[in-house]
N, C-alpha and C positions, 0 to 999 in steps of 0.2 A: 532265832533261827526258823522255828516252824512257820511264825507269820510270815516272814520273808518268802518262804518256800510254797507257802499257801496261795500266792498271787501268780498269775499267768506271765511268768518271767521266760527270758531266754534260756535256752538249755543247749549246751553243745555236748554230744555224746563221743567219745573216742573208742574205735577197735583198731585192731591191729590187723594190716593187711598180710597177705601169704609172704611178700616181700620185706615185711617188717616195718614198712610205712605205716605213718597213723592215716586212719579213715575217720575223718570229722563229719558228724551229721546233726543238723539242726532237729530238735524234738520238743515235744510237748511232754510233761512229765506230771505225776502226782507223788506227792511225798506223805506218808501216813505215820512219820514219826519214827520208823524203823527202816523202811524200804522206799526205794524209787521205783515207779513203775512207768514203763513207756510202752505207747503202743506203737506196733509194728507189723509190717508185712512179711511173713517168713520168706518171702522170695526176694528181698532185698538184700544186695551183695554184703551189706554190714552185718546181716543176721545169717543169712544163708552160708556164706562163704567164711566169714570173719568170726562170728561168736560160736557158730557150731565147732570150730577149729580151734578156738583159742577164748575160752570165756571171761577173760581178763577185759574189764570196761572201766572207763573213766568218764566222768560228766563234770561240767562246770555249768553252774547257774550264775546268771548276773542281770543286772538291768541296764547295764552300760552307762547309764548317767549319774549314777549316785556312788560309785567305787565300791560297791558290796558285792560280794560273791560267797558261793558255796561250792567247794569241790569235794568229790566222794570218789573213791575208787573201790574195787573188789570184783568179784566173779559173778556173772549174771547167770540167771537162771531163764530158760526160755518156757513160757507157760502158755500151754494152747488150750487148756479147760478153763472153765469158771473164770472168764475174762471180760463178761460183758458189762457186769456192774462197775469195774473200775475202770474199763474204757468210758462208759458214759461219763463218769466222774470227770475223766481228764479233758474230755471233749466239752462237757459244761463248763469247766473251769477255764477254758480258752475260748469258747465260742457263746457262752451264755446258755440258758436253761432250753429255749426252744430249738436254735440251731443245733447245739450239742446234743439233745436227744434225738431230733430228726437225722442228724448224721450217723448216729449210732446206729438206728434202724437200716439206715441206707447200708452201712458196713455189713451187718447181719444178713441183709438179702443177698447184697452184690458179692461179696468177698469173705463171707465168714470161715471159708476153710482155709484162708491165708491168714486171718488175723491172729496174732500172738499178743502177749505181754511179754516185755522183757523186765525181768525185777532183778533189782541190784540191792542187796541187803551189804551195804558198804563195811569192809574191812577198816576203812579210814576216811573220815570225813574232817573237813577244815572248812572255817569261815573266817572272813574279816570285812570290814567295812570302813569306811570313812570315819563313822564315830564308834565303830566296833559293836554295832547295835544289832549285827544280824544272828 
């Protein structure tokens, strides 16, 4: 599963709107073996309104063409301190070393006061795949 999650895969994050409906948001993530980390702007609806009101979070990671997936659920923590090392790792994972580090520096300069990490230490995690190799 760790190898699968180390790749820059699709991740769909689910939060709950005030009316009870689902809010789905595509995100990049980092898995460190115990927690998922997601870069976020704390002004976004799914952070500002949804997670601050109801910290329950679900996410699904897949690749779409190989029928493998990981699904995790739990309560999110919004972290606004010590975020830049992990932020850079996520951006390098998805954009490569040069672009990822450049993008991190740009975020620090332009929107540093709005950037947070959403951390999910899953209560439940499951995986499956075509060959059950996830």
